[in-house]
C-alpha positions in Angstrom: 4.3 -8.8 -2.3 6.9 -6.1 -2.0 8.5 -4.4 -5.0 11.9 -5.9 -4.2 10.5 -9.4 -3.9 8.6 -8.9 -7.3 11.8 -7.6 -9.0 13.9 -10.4 -7.7 11.4 -13.1 -8.4 10.9 -12.0 -12.0 14.3 -10.6 -12.9 17.0 -12.1 -10.6 19.0 -13.3 -13.5 19.8 -9.7 -14.6 19.8 -7.8 -11.2 23.2 -7.5 -9.6 22.3 -5.1 -6.8 19.1 -3.8 -5.2 19.1 -0.8 -2.9 16.3 0.8 -1.0 16.9 4.4 -0.2 14.0 6.1 1.5 13.1 9.7 0.7 11.2 12.2 2.8 7.4 12.2 3.2 7.1 8.6 1.9 8.3 9.6 -1.6 10.4 7.1 -3.5 11.9 6.8 -6.9 13.0 3.8 -8.8 16.0 4.3 -11.1 17.9 1.7 -13.1 21.4 2.6 -14.2 20.6 6.2 -13.5 17.4 6.2 -15.6 14.2 7.0 -13.6 11.5 4.4 -14.3 9.0 5.3 -11.5 8.5 8.2 -9.2 5.8 8.4 -6.5 6.4 12.1 -6.4 5.7 12.5 -10.2 2.7 10.1 -10.2 1.2 11.2 -6.9 0.4 7.6 -6.0 1.9 4.3 -4.7 2.9 1.9 -7.5 0.4 -0.9 -8.1 1.4 -4.5 -7.7 3.7 -5.5 -10.6 3.9 -2.0 -12.0 7.5 -1.4 -11.3 8.5 -4.9 -12.4 6.7 -4.2 -15.7 8.5 -0.9 -16.1 11.8 -2.7 -15.4 11.0 -5.3 -18.0 10.1 -2.6 -20.6 13.5 -1.0 -19.9 15.2 -4.3 -20.5 13.5 -4.8 -23.8 14.6 -1.4 -25.2 
């Protein structure tokens, strides 16, 4: 399952807009309201299934 599908399936009630903006060399970041929640560049790896959704949920529960 893709990250976008996972986010929409689990959090569609709070997501107004999803945008995929590719970066160079396969690097991508995930930011919510300007706050970085995941960076492939920083971690050096692809996100695991459900990882970004869990980070998004953690941000919602702050």
